[in-house]
Short mmCIF file of the C-alpha atoms (twelve columns), coordinates in Angstrom:
data_MODEL
# 
_entry.id   MODEL 
# 
loop_
_atom_site.group_PDB 
_atom_site.id 
_atom_site.type_symbol 
_atom_site.label_atom_id 
_atom_site.label_alt_id 
_atom_site.label_comp_id 
_atom_site.label_asym_id 
_atom_site.label_seq_id 
_atom_site.Cartn_x 
_atom_site.Cartn_y 
_atom_site.Cartn_z 
_atom_site.pdbx_PDB_model_num 
ATOM 1   C CA . MET A 1   0.000   0.000  0.000   1 
ATOM 2   C CA . ASP A 2   1.371   3.397  -1.005  1 
ATOM 3   C CA . ASN A 3   1.023   6.552  1.062   1 
ATOM 4   C CA . LEU A 4   0.793   9.645  -1.151  1 
ATOM 5   C CA . TYR A 5   0.992   13.242 0.011   1 
ATOM 6   C CA . ILE A 6   -0.028  15.876 -2.519  1 
ATOM 7   C CA . VAL A 7   1.572   19.087 -1.276  1 
ATOM 8   C CA . MET A 8   1.113   22.730 -2.252  1 
ATOM 9   C CA . PRO A 9   2.466   26.030 -0.933  1 
ATOM 10  C CA . ALA A 10  -0.041  28.887 -0.799  1 
ATOM 11  C CA . TYR A 11  0.539   32.617 -0.465  1 
ATOM 12  C CA . ASN A 12  -2.373  35.052 -0.894  1 
ATOM 13  C CA . GLU A 13  -4.389  32.550 -2.935  1 
ATOM 14  C CA . GLU A 14  -7.891  33.345 -1.675  1 
ATOM 15  C CA . ALA A 15  -9.005  33.814 -5.296  1 
ATOM 16  C CA . ASN A 16  -7.904  30.291 -6.248  1 
ATOM 17  C CA . ILE A 17  -7.700  28.090 -3.198  1 
ATOM 18  C CA . GLU A 18  -11.265 26.748 -3.029  1 
ATOM 19  C CA . GLU A 19  -11.350 25.814 -6.711  1 
ATOM 20  C CA . VAL A 20  -7.895  24.228 -6.560  1 
ATOM 21  C CA . ILE A 21  -8.865  22.122 -3.534  1 
ATOM 22  C CA . GLY A 22  -12.043 21.094 -5.334  1 
ATOM 23  C CA . GLN A 23  -9.960  19.967 -8.303  1 
ATOM 24  C CA . TRP A 24  -7.272  18.030 -6.429  1 
ATOM 25  C CA . HIS A 25  -9.160  16.478 -3.494  1 
ATOM 26  C CA . PRO A 26  -10.923 13.960 -5.802  1 
ATOM 27  C CA . VAL A 27  -7.468  12.675 -6.792  1 
ATOM 28  C CA . CYS A 28  -6.839  11.770 -3.151  1 
ATOM 29  C CA . GLU A 29  -10.293 10.236 -2.885  1 
ATOM 30  C CA . GLN A 30  -9.751  8.005  -5.902  1 
ATOM 31  C CA . ILE A 31  -6.341  6.843  -4.675  1 
ATOM 32  C CA . SER A 32  -7.865  6.045  -1.281  1 
ATOM 33  C CA . GLN A 33  -10.625 4.055  -2.973  1 
ATOM 34  C CA . GLU A 34  -7.958  2.005  -4.729  1 
ATOM 35  C CA . GLY A 35  -6.634  0.823  -1.359  1 
ATOM 36  C CA . HIS A 36  -3.837  3.335  -0.839  1 
ATOM 37  C CA . GLN A 37  -3.566  6.333  1.485   1 
ATOM 38  C CA . ALA A 38  -3.592  9.908  0.202   1 
ATOM 39  C CA . HIS A 39  -3.786  13.403 1.660   1 
ATOM 40  C CA . LEU A 40  -3.852  16.901 0.223   1 
ATOM 41  C CA . VAL A 41  -1.580  19.121 2.320   1 
ATOM 42  C CA . ILE A 42  -1.501  22.867 1.712   1 
ATOM 43  C CA . ALA A 43  0.864   25.104 3.665   1 
ATOM 44  C CA . ASN A 44  -0.242  28.696 4.058   1 
ATOM 45  C CA . ASP A 45  2.993   30.687 3.843   1 
ATOM 46  C CA . GLY A 46  1.979   33.648 6.007   1 
ATOM 47  C CA . SER A 47  -0.714  34.935 3.643   1 
ATOM 48  C CA . LYS A 48  -2.097  38.401 4.278   1 
ATOM 49  C CA . ASP A 49  -5.531  37.500 2.936   1 
ATOM 50  C CA . ASN A 50  -8.105  34.812 3.833   1 
ATOM 51  C CA . THR A 51  -6.304  31.843 2.267   1 
ATOM 52  C CA . PHE A 52  -5.866  29.906 5.501   1 
ATOM 53  C CA . ALA A 53  -9.360  30.720 6.823   1 
ATOM 54  C CA . ILE A 54  -10.882 29.363 3.604   1 
ATOM 55  C CA . MET A 55  -8.855  26.156 3.903   1 
ATOM 56  C CA . GLN A 56  -10.026 25.666 7.485   1 
ATOM 57  C CA . GLN A 57  -13.652 26.158 6.447   1 
ATOM 58  C CA . LEU A 58  -13.302 23.521 3.726   1 
ATOM 59  C CA . GLN A 59  -11.965 20.771 5.995   1 
ATOM 60  C CA . GLU A 60  -15.401 19.360 6.777   1 
ATOM 61  C CA . LYS A 61  -16.270 19.144 3.080   1 
ATOM 62  C CA . TYR A 62  -12.880 17.703 2.143   1 
ATOM 63  C CA . PRO A 63  -11.777 15.235 4.860   1 
ATOM 64  C CA . LEU A 64  -8.439  14.384 3.198   1 
ATOM 65  C CA . LEU A 65  -7.381  18.042 3.236   1 
ATOM 66  C CA . ILE A 66  -4.736  19.061 5.785   1 
ATOM 67  C CA . PRO A 67  -4.281  22.843 6.027   1 
ATOM 68  C CA . LEU A 68  -1.051  23.978 7.666   1 
ATOM 69  C CA . ASP A 69  -0.121  27.478 8.736   1 
ATOM 70  C CA . LYS A 70  3.407   28.869 8.963   1 
ATOM 71  C CA . THR A 71  5.236   32.175 9.018   1 
ATOM 72  C CA . ASN A 72  6.236   33.556 5.647   1 
ATOM 73  C CA . SER A 73  9.542   32.167 4.367   1 
ATOM 74  C CA . GLY A 74  9.091   32.068 0.587   1 
ATOM 75  C CA . HIS A 75  8.119   29.453 -1.966  1 
ATOM 76  C CA . GLY A 76  11.243  27.285 -1.843  1 
ATOM 77  C CA . SER A 77  11.471  27.126 1.926   1 
ATOM 78  C CA . THR A 78  7.789   26.251 2.100   1 
ATOM 79  C CA . LEU A 79  8.343   23.404 -0.348  1 
ATOM 80  C CA . LEU A 80  11.112  22.030 1.864   1 
ATOM 81  C CA . PHE A 81  8.781   22.381 4.859   1 
ATOM 82  C CA . LEU A 82  6.131   20.364 3.008   1 
ATOM 83  C CA . TYR A 83  8.547   17.693 1.809   1 
ATOM 84  C CA . ASN A 84  9.849   17.198 5.334   1 
ATOM 85  C CA . TYR A 85  6.271   17.098 6.641   1 
ATOM 86  C CA . ALA A 86  5.447   14.302 4.176   1 
ATOM 87  C CA . ILE A 87  8.584   12.435 5.218   1 
ATOM 88  C CA . ALA A 88  7.586   12.737 8.895   1 
ATOM 89  C CA . GLN A 89  4.165   11.260 8.027   1 
ATOM 90  C CA . ASN A 90  5.804   8.186  6.470   1 
ATOM 91  C CA . ALA A 91  4.801   9.067  2.924   1 
ATOM 92  C CA . THR A 92  6.067   6.734  0.214   1 
ATOM 93  C CA . PHE A 93  5.440   9.264  -2.558  1 
ATOM 94  C CA . VAL A 94  5.077   13.032 -2.544  1 
ATOM 95  C CA . PHE A 95  3.541   14.988 -5.392  1 
ATOM 96  C CA . GLN A 96  4.059   18.740 -5.578  1 
ATOM 97  C CA . THR A 97  2.161   21.328 -7.522  1 
ATOM 98  C CA . ASP A 98  1.203   24.958 -6.893  1 
ATOM 99  C CA . SER A 99  -2.079  26.382 -5.638  1 
ATOM 100 C CA . ASP A 100 -2.673  28.899 -8.438  1 
ATOM 101 C CA . GLY A 101 -4.597  26.556 -10.741 1 
ATOM 102 C CA . GLN A 102 -2.033  26.465 -13.547 1 
ATOM 103 C CA . THR A 103 -1.727  22.665 -13.649 1 
ATOM 104 C CA . LEU A 104 -4.325  20.016 -14.461 1 
ATOM 105 C CA . PRO A 105 -5.215  17.167 -12.069 1 
ATOM 106 C CA . GLU A 106 -6.083  14.830 -14.942 1 
ATOM 107 C CA . GLU A 107 -2.443  14.906 -16.053 1 
ATOM 108 C CA . PHE A 108 -1.339  13.603 -12.658 1 
ATOM 109 C CA . TRP A 109 -2.465  10.071 -13.459 1 
ATOM 110 C CA . ASN A 110 0.171   9.526  -16.124 1 
ATOM 111 C CA . LEU A 111 2.828   10.055 -13.454 1 
ATOM 112 C CA . TRP A 112 1.049   8.030  -10.775 1 
ATOM 113 C CA . ASN A 113 0.342   5.026  -12.979 1 
ATOM 114 C CA . ASN A 114 4.043   4.867  -13.862 1 
ATOM 115 C CA . ARG A 115 5.318   5.603  -10.344 1 
ATOM 116 C CA . THR A 116 7.394   2.433  -10.021 1 
ATOM 117 C CA . SER A 117 9.216   2.928  -13.336 1 
ATOM 118 C CA . ALA A 118 11.331  5.839  -12.006 1 
ATOM 119 C CA . ASP A 119 12.017  7.654  -8.749  1 
ATOM 120 C CA . PHE A 120 11.419  11.202 -10.010 1 
ATOM 121 C CA . HIS A 121 8.578   11.969 -12.400 1 
ATOM 122 C CA . ILE A 122 8.783   15.606 -13.506 1 
ATOM 123 C CA . GLY A 123 6.591   17.619 -15.853 1 
ATOM 124 C CA . THR A 124 7.966   19.723 -18.671 1 
ATOM 125 C CA . ARG A 125 5.903   22.768 -19.557 1 
ATOM 126 C CA . LYS A 126 5.025   22.859 -23.256 1 
ATOM 127 C CA . GLY A 127 3.260   25.798 -24.888 1 
ATOM 128 C CA . ARG A 128 3.336   27.752 -21.641 1 
ATOM 129 C CA . GLN A 129 0.659   30.389 -21.162 1 
ATOM 130 C CA . ASP A 130 2.167   32.296 -18.224 1 
ATOM 131 C CA . GLY A 131 4.067   34.974 -20.133 1 
ATOM 132 C CA . ALA A 132 7.332   35.493 -21.991 1 
ATOM 133 C CA . GLY A 133 9.077   36.715 -18.830 1 
ATOM 134 C CA . ARG A 134 8.504   33.419 -17.078 1 
ATOM 135 C CA . VAL A 135 9.720   31.448 -20.076 1 
ATOM 136 C CA . PHE A 136 12.884  33.571 -20.104 1 
ATOM 137 C CA . VAL A 137 13.486  32.834 -16.415 1 
ATOM 138 C CA . THR A 138 13.128  29.077 -17.025 1 
ATOM 139 C CA . LYS A 139 15.605  29.158 -19.902 1 
ATOM 140 C CA . THR A 140 18.023  31.197 -17.813 1 
ATOM 141 C CA . LEU A 141 17.731  28.700 -14.950 1 
ATOM 142 C CA . ARG A 142 18.526  25.880 -17.342 1 
ATOM 143 C CA . LEU A 143 21.724  27.675 -18.350 1 
ATOM 144 C CA . VAL A 144 22.664  28.451 -14.734 1 
ATOM 145 C CA . VAL A 145 22.172  24.804 -13.755 1 
ATOM 146 C CA . TRP A 146 24.407  23.761 -16.651 1 
ATOM 147 C CA . LEU A 147 27.133  26.208 -15.616 1 
ATOM 148 C CA . MET A 148 26.984  25.254 -11.930 1 
ATOM 149 C CA . PHE A 149 26.325  21.499 -12.070 1 
ATOM 150 C CA . HIS A 150 27.349  20.599 -15.640 1 
ATOM 151 C CA . VAL A 151 24.042  18.829 -16.234 1 
ATOM 152 C CA . TRP A 152 21.245  19.665 -18.649 1 
ATOM 153 C CA . VAL A 153 17.812  19.693 -17.002 1 
ATOM 154 C CA . LYS A 154 14.747  19.879 -19.247 1 
ATOM 155 C CA . ASP A 155 12.588  21.982 -16.914 1 
ATOM 156 C CA . ALA A 156 14.188  22.318 -13.504 1 
ATOM 157 C CA . ASN A 157 11.523  24.364 -11.738 1 
ATOM 158 C CA . THR A 158 8.317   22.665 -12.867 1 
ATOM 159 C CA . PRO A 159 5.677   22.657 -10.093 1 
ATOM 160 C CA . PHE A 160 4.429   19.227 -11.158 1 
ATOM 161 C CA . ARG A 161 6.522   16.361 -9.806  1 
ATOM 162 C CA . LEU A 162 5.946   12.963 -8.234  1 
ATOM 163 C CA . MET A 163 8.900   11.777 -6.145  1 
ATOM 164 C CA . ASN A 164 9.852   8.601  -4.333  1 
ATOM 165 C CA . VAL A 165 10.309  9.751  -0.743  1 
ATOM 166 C CA . GLU A 166 13.283  7.528  0.053   1 
ATOM 167 C CA . ARG A 167 15.227  8.908  -2.917  1 
ATOM 168 C CA . LEU A 168 14.054  12.452 -2.158  1 
ATOM 169 C CA . LYS A 169 15.380  12.226 1.416   1 
ATOM 170 C CA . ASN A 170 18.885  11.613 0.123   1 
ATOM 171 C CA . ILE A 171 18.741  14.703 -2.079  1 
ATOM 172 C CA . LEU A 172 17.289  17.024 0.569   1 
ATOM 173 C CA . ALA A 173 20.418  16.477 2.675   1 
ATOM 174 C CA . TYR A 174 22.354  18.647 0.211   1 
ATOM 175 C CA . ILE A 175 19.927  21.612 0.138   1 
ATOM 176 C CA . PRO A 176 20.056  24.598 2.561   1 
ATOM 177 C CA . ALA A 177 16.914  24.932 4.707   1 
ATOM 178 C CA . ASP A 178 16.064  28.426 3.400   1 
ATOM 179 C CA . PHE A 179 16.825  27.739 -0.269  1 
ATOM 180 C CA . PHE A 180 14.308  29.531 -2.494  1 
ATOM 181 C CA . LEU A 181 14.873  27.482 -5.664  1 
ATOM 182 C CA . SER A 182 14.533  24.126 -3.943  1 
ATOM 183 C CA . ASN A 183 12.785  22.391 -6.842  1 
ATOM 184 C CA . VAL A 184 15.583  23.513 -9.163  1 
ATOM 185 C CA . ALA A 185 18.156  22.086 -6.768  1 
ATOM 186 C CA . ILE A 186 16.259  18.791 -6.440  1 
ATOM 187 C CA . ALA A 187 16.044  18.346 -10.217 1 
ATOM 188 C CA . ALA A 188 19.702  19.299 -10.756 1 
ATOM 189 C CA . ILE A 189 20.975  16.982 -8.019  1 
ATOM 190 C CA . ALA A 190 18.779  14.121 -9.240  1 
ATOM 191 C CA . VAL A 191 20.240  14.430 -12.740 1 
ATOM 192 C CA . LYS A 192 23.775  14.880 -11.374 1 
ATOM 193 C CA . LYS A 193 23.467  11.735 -9.238  1 
ATOM 194 C CA . HIS A 194 21.962  9.719  -12.115 1 
ATOM 195 C CA . GLU A 195 18.674  9.072  -10.360 1 
ATOM 196 C CA . LYS A 196 15.923  7.392  -12.357 1 
ATOM 197 C CA . ILE A 197 13.975  10.306 -13.842 1 
ATOM 198 C CA . ALA A 198 11.006  10.359 -16.220 1 
ATOM 199 C CA . TRP A 199 9.878   13.544 -17.972 1 
ATOM 200 C CA . TYR A 200 6.302   14.254 -19.024 1 
ATOM 201 C CA . PRO A 201 4.953   17.096 -21.185 1 
ATOM 202 C CA . ILE A 202 2.249   18.926 -19.236 1 
ATOM 203 C CA . THR A 203 -0.212  21.750 -19.771 1 
ATOM 204 C CA . PHE A 204 0.628   24.998 -17.991 1 
ATOM 205 C CA . ARG A 205 -2.221  27.493 -17.970 1 
ATOM 206 C CA . PRO A 206 -2.243  31.160 -16.978 1 
ATOM 207 C CA . ARG A 207 -2.716  31.867 -13.285 1 
ATOM 208 C CA . GLN A 208 -6.429  31.308 -12.642 1 
ATOM 209 C CA . GLY A 209 -6.898  34.231 -10.248 1 
ATOM 210 C CA . GLY A 210 -5.095  36.679 -7.993  1 
ATOM 211 C CA . VAL A 211 -1.721  38.294 -8.583  1 
ATOM 212 C CA . ASN A 212 1.651   36.575 -8.734  1 
ATOM 213 C CA . SER A 213 3.785   37.691 -5.796  1 
ATOM 214 C CA . ILE A 214 7.070   37.245 -7.681  1 
ATOM 215 C CA . ASN A 215 8.150   40.050 -10.021 1 
ATOM 216 C CA . MET A 216 11.234  40.259 -12.218 1 
ATOM 217 C CA . LYS A 217 13.125  42.453 -9.738  1 
ATOM 218 C CA . ARG A 218 12.608  39.905 -6.965  1 
ATOM 219 C CA . ILE A 219 13.504  37.045 -9.308  1 
ATOM 220 C CA . PHE A 220 16.835  38.764 -10.009 1 
ATOM 221 C CA . LYS A 221 17.593  39.071 -6.279  1 
ATOM 222 C CA . ILE A 222 16.635  35.443 -5.715  1 
ATOM 223 C CA . GLY A 223 18.892  34.412 -8.591  1 
ATOM 224 C CA . ILE A 224 21.907  36.220 -7.148  1 
ATOM 225 C CA . LYS A 225 21.449  34.494 -3.774  1 
ATOM 226 C CA . ALA A 226 20.868  31.148 -5.496  1 
ATOM 227 C CA . LEU A 227 24.271  31.312 -7.182  1 
ATOM 228 C CA . GLY A 228 25.963  31.216 -3.774  1 
ATOM 229 C CA . ASP A 229 23.697  28.409 -2.607  1 
ATOM 230 C CA . PHE A 230 24.338  26.442 -5.802  1 
ATOM 231 C CA . ARG A 231 28.072  26.699 -5.139  1 
ATOM 232 C CA . LEU A 232 27.536  25.329 -1.627  1 
ATOM 233 C CA . ILE A 233 25.419  22.459 -2.936  1 
ATOM 234 C CA . ASN A 234 27.997  21.656 -5.597  1 
ATOM 235 C CA . LYS A 235 30.724  21.653 -2.954  1 
ATOM 236 C CA . ASN A 236 28.739  19.235 -0.817  1 
ATOM 237 C CA . LEU A 237 28.121  16.986 -3.809  1 
ATOM 238 C CA . LYS A 238 31.828  16.827 -4.592  1 
ATOM 239 C CA . LYS A 239 32.609  15.945 -0.970  1 
ATOM 240 C CA . ALA A 240 30.059  13.144 -1.086  1 
# 
């Protein structure tokens, strides 16, 4: 029996959160009906709106939903918080996506049905609809990963990934606790260490509501800090 945790960070997502929960909770229900365990865990990253209150109100309607509340630390740190939460709950698989409605639950099943064929199942965003700026950032990240780790990663930061928890635990040991680009680091390390990885083309829609909290100026600052963190990770990898 597998134990799946679907995890999402949420920051000021009151415009999206109810619809997203309504889309993803049935995935957990179906997996549970098949004899496995599944939970939908959403971590409110210090939102300034009603995101967490809405999640709490929906618990009775969606019994497999686990809303968590934490102080604001950013997207990457919240992902690490969620991954470690899933590990502490004895998850066998963890699936991560975002809470802005850009990904499709129906595309999850291709990853899940092939979960034993690889340890990391990662989406690649084709025909992206979230703006030229975001596409530029992804391409730049791919180049940075190549320069720092000497590996080519198809789509390092995709918020659509199913991971074997035992293999994920080994990779998390290399990543700083406050690292903002944690998904990038996970993908880069997995490729570097020759983990079994499968890539899947996925749909990536525009944000379904609300305003993205990350602008280009902040992305630049995050990128500068990430360079130092990438060097530290690379150093740790070489020691290992």
